[in-house]
C-alpha positions in Angstrom: 184.1 142.5 112.8 180.9 141.1 111.2 178.2 143.4 109.9 175.7 141.9 112.3 178.0 142.6 115.3 178.5 146.3 114.2 174.7 146.6 113.8 174.2 145.3 117.4 176.7 147.8 118.7 174.8 150.6 117.0 171.6 149.4 118.6 173.1 149.3 122.0 174.0 153.0 122.1 171.8 156.1 122.2 173.9 157.7 119.4 173.6 154.5 117.4 169.8 154.6 117.6 169.8 158.1 116.4 172.0 157.1 113.5 169.7 154.3 112.6 166.7 156.6 112.8 168.5 159.1 110.5 169.1 156.3 108.0 165.4 155.4 108.0 164.5 159.1 107.5 166.9 159.4 104.5 165.6 156.1 103.1 162.0 157.4 103.3 163.0 160.7 101.6 164.8 158.9 98.8 161.9 156.5 98.1 159.4 159.4 98.2 161.5 161.4 95.7 162.3 158.6 93.3 159.5 155.9 93.4 156.8 156.7 96.0 155.3 153.6 97.6 152.0 153.5 99.6 153.8 152.3 102.7 154.0 153.7 106.3 157.0 152.9 108.5 156.2 153.1 112.2 159.3 153.0 114.5 159.7 151.9 118.1 159.8 155.5 119.4 156.4 156.4 117.9 157.7 158.2 114.9 156.3 157.2 111.5 157.4 157.9 107.9 155.1 157.8 104.9 156.9 156.6 101.8 154.1 157.7 99.5 150.6 159.2 99.6 147.6 157.3 101.0 149.5 154.3 102.6 147.7 151.0 102.3 150.1 149.0 104.4 151.9 149.9 107.7 155.1 148.2 108.7 155.9 148.5 112.4 159.5 148.2 113.6 159.0 147.7 117.4 162.7 147.7 118.3 165.9 149.3 116.9 167.3 145.8 116.4 164.4 144.9 114.0 165.7 147.5 111.5 168.0 144.8 110.2 165.0 143.4 108.3 164.4 146.7 106.6 167.8 148.1 105.7 169.0 145.1 103.7 165.7 143.7 102.4 164.4 140.9 100.3 161.3 138.8 100.7 163.3 136.2 102.7 164.5 138.8 105.1 161.0 140.4 105.4 159.4 137.0 105.8 161.8 136.0 108.5 161.2 139.2 110.4 157.4 138.9 110.1 157.2 135.1 110.9 159.5 135.4 113.9 157.5 138.3 115.3 160.2 141.0 115.0 158.2 143.2 112.7 154.4 143.6 112.1 152.2 144.4 109.1 148.9 146.1 109.0 146.9 145.7 105.8 145.7 142.9 103.5 148.5 140.3 103.0 148.2 140.5 99.2 148.5 144.2 99.3 151.5 143.9 101.5 153.3 141.9 98.8 152.4 144.3 96.1 153.6 147.3 98.2 156.7 145.3 99.4 157.8 144.5 95.9 157.7 148.2 95.0 159.6 149.1 98.1 162.3 146.4 97.3 162.6 147.8 93.8 163.2 151.2 95.2 165.7 150.1 97.8 167.5 147.1 96.2 167.1 147.7 92.5 166.5 144.8 90.0 166.0 141.3 91.3 169.0 139.0 90.8 169.0 135.3 90.3 169.9 133.2 93.3 173.2 131.2 93.1 172.6 127.7 91.7 172.4 125.4 94.8 173.7 121.9 94.8 170.9 119.5 94.2 169.4 118.3 97.5 169.8 114.8 98.6 166.5 112.9 98.6 165.8 109.7 100.4 162.7 108.0 101.9 163.2 109.4 105.4 163.9 113.0 104.4 161.1 113.1 101.9 158.7 111.6 104.5 159.8 114.2 107.1 159.4 117.0 104.6 155.8 115.9 103.7 154.8 115.4 107.3 156.2 118.9 108.2 154.1 120.6 105.4 150.9 118.6 105.3 150.4 117.3 108.8 149.5 120.6 110.3 145.9 119.6 110.6 143.1 118.8 108.1 141.0 121.4 109.8 143.6 124.1 109.2 143.8 123.3 105.5 140.0 123.3 105.3 140.0 127.0 106.2 141.3 128.0 102.8 140.8 125.0 100.5 137.7 124.1 98.6 135.2 121.6 100.0 137.0 118.7 98.2 140.3 119.7 99.8 142.2 120.1 96.5 145.7 121.6 97.3 146.9 122.2 93.8 146.3 124.7 91.0 142.7 125.2 90.0 141.5 125.6 86.4 139.4 128.7 85.6 137.3 128.8 82.5 135.9 132.2 83.2 136.9 135.2 85.3 133.8 134.7 87.4 134.6 131.1 88.4 134.7 130.6 92.2 137.3 128.2 93.8 134.9 125.3 94.2 134.0 125.3 90.5 137.5 125.9 89.3 138.9 123.0 91.4 136.3 120.6 90.0 137.1 121.8 86.5 140.8 121.1 87.2 140.1 117.5 88.2 138.0 117.0 85.1 140.6 118.7 83.0 143.3 116.2 84.2 141.2 113.1 83.8 139.9 114.2 80.4 143.4 114.8 79.1 144.3 111.3 80.2 141.2 110.0 78.3 140.3 108.0 81.4 137.6 105.4 80.5 135.3 103.2 82.6 137.1 100.2 84.0 140.6 101.6 83.4 143.2 101.5 86.2 144.5 104.9 87.4 147.4 105.6 89.7 147.6 109.0 91.4 151.0 109.6 92.9 150.9 112.1 95.7 147.1 111.9 95.9 146.6 114.5 98.7 143.2 114.1 100.4 142.0 112.0 97.5 139.8 114.3 95.4 141.3 113.2 92.1 140.9 109.5 92.7 137.3 110.0 94.0 136.4 112.0 90.9 138.0 109.3 88.7 135.9 106.6 90.3 132.6 108.5 90.6 132.4 110.4 87.3 134.7 108.5 85.0 134.0 104.9 86.2 137.7 104.0 86.7 139.4 101.9 89.3 141.8 104.1 91.2 144.8 103.9 93.6 146.2 106.9 95.3 149.4 107.1 97.4 150.5 109.7 99.9 153.2 110.2 102.6 150.9 112.2 104.8 149.2 110.3 107.6 146.6 113.1 108.0 145.7 112.9 104.3 145.7 109.1 104.3 143.3 108.9 107.3 141.0 111.6 105.8 140.9 109.7 102.5 140.1 106.4 104.2 137.1 108.0 105.9 135.9 109.5 102.7 136.1 106.1 100.9 134.0 104.6 103.6 131.4 107.4 103.4 131.2 107.2 99.6 131.0 103.4 99.6 133.6 103.0 96.9 136.1 100.8 98.6 135.7 98.1 95.9 136.9 100.6 93.2 139.1 103.1 95.1 142.1 102.6 97.4 144.4 105.1 99.1 147.7 103.9 100.6 150.2 105.5 103.0 153.1 104.6 100.7 156.2 106.0 99.0 156.1 106.0 95.2 159.4 104.1 95.2 157.6 101.1 96.8 155.2 100.8 93.9 157.5 98.9 91.6 156.3 95.4 90.7 152.7 96.4 91.6 151.4 95.6 88.1 150.7 98.1 85.4 148.3 101.0 85.2 146.4 102.3 82.2 146.9 105.9 83.3 149.0 107.7 85.9 148.8 111.2 87.3 151.3 113.1 89.3 149.8 116.4 90.5 152.1 118.5 92.6 154.7 115.7 93.1 157.7 116.7 91.0 158.5 119.6 93.3 159.3 117.0 96.0 161.2 114.6 93.9 164.4 116.6 93.4 166.5 117.3 90.4 168.8 114.3 90.9 166.0 111.9 91.4 163.9 113.1 88.5 165.0 110.4 86.0 164.5 107.7 88.6 161.0 109.1 89.2 160.0 109.0 85.6 161.6 105.6 85.1 159.5 104.3 88.0 156.4 105.8 86.4 157.3 104.2 83.0 157.7 100.9 84.7 154.2 101.1 86.2 152.6 102.3 83.0 151.4 99.9 80.3 152.7 100.3 76.8 150.8 103.1 75.1 149.6 104.3 78.5 149.3 108.0 79.4 150.8 109.9 82.2 150.1 113.5 83.2 152.7 115.5 85.2 151.5 118.7 86.8 154.2 120.7 88.6 155.7 124.0 89.4 158.7 125.0 87.4 161.6 127.4 87.7 161.6 129.9 84.8 165.5 130.0 84.8 167.0 127.5 82.4 169.6 126.5 85.0 166.8 125.9 87.6 168.0 128.7 89.8 165.5 130.4 92.2 164.1 133.8 91.2 161.9 136.3 92.8 163.7 138.4 95.5 164.0 135.6 98.1 160.5 134.2 97.8 161.8 130.8 96.9 164.4 130.9 99.7 161.6 131.7 102.2 159.5 128.8 101.0 162.5 126.4 101.2 163.3 127.5 104.8 159.8 127.7 106.3 157.3 125.8 104.0 158.7 123.1 101.8 162.0 121.8 103.3 163.8 119.7 100.7 161.7 121.0 97.8 163.3 121.9 94.5 161.9 123.5 91.3 163.3 122.4 88.0 163.1 124.2 84.7 160.5 122.7 82.3 163.3 121.8 79.9 164.9 119.5 82.5 161.5 117.9 83.2 161.0 117.2 79.5 164.5 115.8 79.1 164.2 113.4 82.0 160.8 112.3 80.9 162.0 111.4 77.4 165.1 109.7 78.8 162.7 107.4 80.7 160.8 106.4 77.6 157.9 108.8 78.0 157.0 110.9 74.9 155.7 114.4 75.8 152.6 115.0 73.6 151.1 118.1 75.1 152.2 120.9 77.4 150.0 123.7 79.0 151.1 126.5 81.3 148.7 127.2 84.2 150.7 130.1 85.6 147.9 132.6 85.6 145.5 130.0 87.0 147.8 129.4 90.0 148.3 133.1 90.6 144.5 133.3 91.0 144.3 130.1 93.0 146.9 131.0 95.6 145.5 134.5 95.9 142.1 133.0 96.7 143.7 130.7 99.3 145.6 133.6 100.9 142.4 135.7 101.1 140.4 132.8 102.6 143.0 132.1 105.2 143.3 135.7 106.2 139.5 135.9 106.5 139.7 132.9 108.9 142.7 134.3 110.8 141.4 133.9 114.4 140.3 130.3 113.8 143.7 129.5 112.0 145.6 131.1 115.0 143.7 128.8 117.4 144.5 125.7 115.3 148.2 126.4 114.4 149.5 129.3 116.4 150.7 132.7 115.3 154.0 131.7 113.8 152.6 128.9 111.6 149.7 131.2 110.6 152.2 133.9 109.5 154.3 131.3 107.6 151.2 130.2 105.6 150.0 133.8 105.0 153.4 134.8 103.6 153.7 131.6 101.6 150.3 131.8 99.9 150.5 135.5 99.2 154.1 135.3 98.1 153.3 132.4 95.8 150.4 134.3 94.3 152.6 137.3 93.7 155.4 135.2 92.2 153.1 133.5 89.8 151.5 136.8 88.8 154.9 138.3 88.2 156.1 135.3 86.1 158.9 134.5 88.6 157.8 130.9 88.6 155.5 128.8 86.3 153.5 125.6 86.4 153.0 123.2 83.6 150.8 120.2 82.8 152.7 117.8 80.6 150.9 114.9 79.0 153.1 112.0 77.9 152.7 108.5 76.4 154.8 105.4 77.1 156.7 104.2 74.0 155.9 100.6 73.2 156.0 100.3 69.4 154.3 101.7 66.4 150.6 102.6 66.7 150.5 102.5 70.5 149.9 106.2 71.1 146.1 106.3 71.7 145.7 110.1 71.5 143.6 111.8 68.7 145.4 113.9 66.2 144.1 117.2 67.8 143.4 118.6 71.2 139.7 118.9 70.5 138.9 116.0 72.9 140.2 117.9 75.9 137.5 120.5 75.6 134.4 118.6 74.8 
């Protein structure tokens, strides 16, 4: 008999419910005695158990059946229970993750690596469907937690006091400055989102820019902004797959910000070969992407990655930075500079989570309770995972080989910070 079936049988009997309640009581006693956690458990029968002094989070288990999300927990299990409405949380979402991780440490011990999954199969249709699922919620929904330029990637904080608006503008400038983008140069931004980077490239750096996205909502938003800004002669955004960009001429500079996660491990070399084919000899490319910290590219972080794969980024994969560098070099792109932005993304995603939570009623009206809960868990979980070092994010600047003397970069990094 399966464990789930035995659990259901317990739930269906009065004696079974008493047994389950007894298990919760013993669990609470063990946690309080060994590693107290500021968490209150509230059961279906009105009883509650405090797992430590001064609880900051309350987890409500409204039915005996919902105990399954508590007695064999990880963040995937918790996330499923919360998203599907089987358990409820009271307290700030970021605090819920901090408390939840302490509870999991008490109950489940050290976090193990997930088994190495087979590389996902990527094709045009599956990638388009995955992008549509994630990004085409509504532009208004995203505007509830993003900055005014709608930048949905890691911000760049120069000071602890920087707000999100400033930090996102600094990130755009940081990327374009690393690329040494000059007036009149041709820039390609793969996965351009709502267009903030190409707009900045045109308006501040004087470049001519092309952005491509698979999201119709992003495409339509960018088209409207291009008309408003009056930059259609220098800026273009297309609803197009990067695989259709071959034979489109060459670009001086290429950026891929938040794209590599969607490419897939098996497609990574093809992706960088496509980039190399679009880049002029001696041209620069900046790849900005989230990375697994495990050398074998396995997921880490007590089920956070599994939750994101199931509910947020279907068909997404995180590769170790070593694999990214290997495939980049195999495609004829020389890595010249690498920077970790892990702490920056922990701060960015925490700000997003707090913004979305503060706009909870509006977000609920736009997307419904389930989608709202998915995004709250995703943003807070990502912030916690980056802060814990369970995942990382790197900017890698590379140059296309083309013969001696074609690398245009100065000998030092000084130019990046002027």
